[in-house]
C-alpha angles and dihedrals in degrees: 000000000000120000110178107011132086115257132203114289118264120220106222094186130242114356088222088069090073115072119219115262093027134115124215130193119225108197121237088235088064097046104032088230121134093247137033111264124231111217114199127197099199123211090251089062096254123129124223135179127205136169104275099226118086111238091223100048132009093257129132111253089200086071088058135087134270111227112179103293098352139077112220121212111237094222109052101001098246106164121215124202109246092215100048108014089234117146111247098184136034147286091046114074102169124073123236120230120263126216130207120254122198138168133236104194101307095338123108113229122196119203105201113207094014108109118232109262114249093233095053 
């Protein structure tokens, strides 16, 4: 599997399929990325994608909780910024990678390995 290079985009289907405030796991087998990817439909309507494994403990972030602009790990409550992947609370100290999300008409497109642009 790839670890640092961009991979082909993955069509995740209609954006309407993903309720606001929810997190969804996209398996590494689907994306070709070296980790599952957590896709978040934030309460403000924005979509975000982060590596699914917490950088503090090998726990799935997609099992965590969306709190405003963060994704909270279900094990030790480290919160990661949805925009940058940076940890905002301890015990995590290392950011998780972000991935670009785009739209094609009403379809949600994930770009594994392509970091989320800062202005998005």
